[in-house]
C-alpha positions in Angstrom: 107.3 104.9 108.8 108.6 105.9 112.1 108.3 109.7 113.2 112.0 109.8 114.7 113.4 108.7 111.3 111.4 111.9 109.3 112.8 114.1 111.9 116.1 113.1 111.2 115.8 114.0 107.2 118.7 115.7 106.0 119.3 119.5 107.1 118.2 121.4 104.3 114.6 118.6 104.7 112.0 121.2 104.6 109.7 117.9 105.9 110.1 118.4 109.7 109.0 122.3 109.5 106.1 121.6 107.3 105.1 118.5 110.1 105.6 121.2 112.9 103.2 123.8 111.1 100.7 121.2 110.1 100.4 119.9 113.5 100.1 123.5 114.9 97.5 124.4 112.5 95.4 121.3 113.3 95.7 122.1 117.0 94.5 125.5 116.6 91.4 124.3 114.6 90.4 121.8 117.0 90.9 123.8 119.8 89.6 127.5 118.8 88.1 127.5 115.5 85.7 124.3 115.5 84.4 125.0 118.8 83.3 128.9 118.3 81.8 128.0 114.8 80.0 125.1 116.3 78.5 127.5 119.1 78.0 130.1 116.6 75.7 127.7 115.0 73.7 126.6 117.9 73.2 130.3 118.9 72.0 130.9 115.2 69.4 127.8 115.1 68.3 128.7 118.9 67.5 132.6 117.1 65.6 131.2 114.1 63.3 129.0 116.5 61.8 131.9 118.6 58.5 132.7 118.8 56.0 134.3 120.7 55.0 133.4 124.0 58.8 132.0 124.8 60.5 134.2 127.7 64.2 135.0 127.1 67.4 136.1 129.0 68.9 138.8 127.2 72.1 140.2 127.2 71.9 143.1 129.9 70.5 140.3 132.1 66.7 141.2 132.0 64.3 138.1 131.2 61.4 139.1 128.9 58.6 137.2 127.1 58.3 137.6 123.5 55.5 139.4 122.1 56.0 139.0 118.2 59.0 138.0 116.0 59.9 139.7 112.9 62.7 139.3 110.5 65.6 141.2 112.8 63.8 142.6 115.3 61.8 141.2 118.2 59.0 142.8 120.6 59.5 142.1 124.2 57.2 142.1 127.3 58.8 144.0 130.1 56.1 144.1 132.9 52.9 146.1 131.0 55.5 147.4 128.6 56.5 146.5 124.8 59.8 146.9 123.8 61.3 146.4 120.7 65.0 144.5 120.2 67.1 142.9 118.0 67.4 139.0 118.2 70.9 139.0 119.1 70.4 140.3 122.1 69.0 136.9 123.1 71.6 135.3 125.3 69.2 131.9 126.0 66.0 130.9 126.6 64.8 131.4 130.2 64.2 127.4 131.0 67.7 126.7 129.8 70.3 125.7 132.4 72.9 129.2 132.8 76.0 128.7 130.4 79.2 127.7 131.6 81.7 129.8 132.5 85.2 129.2 132.3 
């Protein structure tokens, strides 16, 4: 059926409104929700693969080497000191290229 014919339905028909809201919902999903969940899953996968000896970039901008990994925490070597941090403080692996900022 032609889209123009669908939009010319009777004045009391809810079809054009439903098509508009359905299109907006699909656009919202594909432009906002899906990319964000995809990035979150990639980050969770990356954090689950952390191991001792990996060099990482922290959210504070510091580079550190992982000393040991626990359930929610990691112990990092910063110079001659070992500090405790959350896994979520890791932003990227040190050998990865910097993420693009828009």
